[in-house]
C-alpha positions, 0 to 999 in steps of 0.5 A: 500500500502506498500513501500520499499526504496532501496539505491544504494551506495558505502561504507561511503555515509551515507545510514545507517544514513539516514535509521536510521534517517527515522526509528527513526523520521518517524517510518519506518522499517529498515533491515540492511544487515550487521546484516545478517550472514551466507550463502544465505544472499539474501533470508534472506534479502528479508525475513527480509524485508517482516517481517518488512512490516507486521508491517510497511508501509515503510521499508528501505532496508539498503544494498549497492544494487550496482548491477542491478542483486541484485536490480532486485532480490529484486524487483522481490522477493517482487513483487512475494509476494506482487504483486502490493501492494508494491511500490519502492523508489530508493536513488541514491548516484550520482558521475561521473568520475570527482567527484570520487576523492572528493567522495573517500576523503569524504567517506574515512574520514567517514569510518576511523572516525567511530567506529568498523563496521561489515564489513569494520572494521578499528580495524581489517583491514589495511588502504590499505585493506580498501582503496582497498575495498572502491575503489572496491565498487565504480568501481562495482557500477551500477547506475539505468538504464532508464528501471530500473527506470520504476519499481520505483515510485520515484528515488532521486539523492543524492550528497555525500558531507562533512556534508550533510547527514541531507540535504539528509534526508530532500531532500528524505522526500521532494521529497517523499511528492511531488510525487503523487505515494509516498506521502502516505508513509508520511501519519500520519508522522510528523517531523521538520527540526530541529528533522531531523538534531538533530537525524543525529547529534546524530547518527554520534556522537554516531558512531564516535571515539574520537578526541584523537583516530582519531588524533593518527590513522591519525598520524599512517597512515601518518607514514606508508605512508612515510615508505620505502617498505623495512621498511614495509616488515621488520616485518611479516605482520599480516594476514588480515581476508578474507572478503566476500561481496557476498550477495548470 
């Protein structure tokens, strides 16, 4: 039996760190959508997962998977190739309308703290553009429907809070191990809480800018927020690169 873990997340929720931790500590495969370029990205993403499944029992489908349509395409594509020999686990980074401000605060802090990124790059995009992109992801995110959950052996709800990524990894592993339909994912897998926390800390440290850089960038953002509109428009704006988050 093969398994694919499908996260449903907005930008900065910690999905990639979770995937990298599971790959490093548990030996799972991982396919990052950000590494797939060019056109027809969805078929390429599916193909890459199928290739990883040849050598791994479990593969982490590292993409936002924010819409029902793209999740259905992925599940249908995998079932077409593997039939009933593949099972699915969903990771849902949950929020409500009331918790959106807190979600934005945590995820924005994470995005501005991390080093250059393939898509949401603080090196290439103005802060306002980044806020707009992240807000768009949150608005477009479609949670699992009850009918969709029937296609999954397990769906794990994960909170998005400051410094809770290691807790989320441990919650995922705990629920996988307790569920009759998924405990086979952890066959021959050994880990300790300490190993998980150490790996998460290492990954975050390696992906985080220095304190000096963070302080300088924060001061610059605060300065730009306080500037009058006339001051902001006095200097020709640098054209922002056009981004496409379409996985077609």
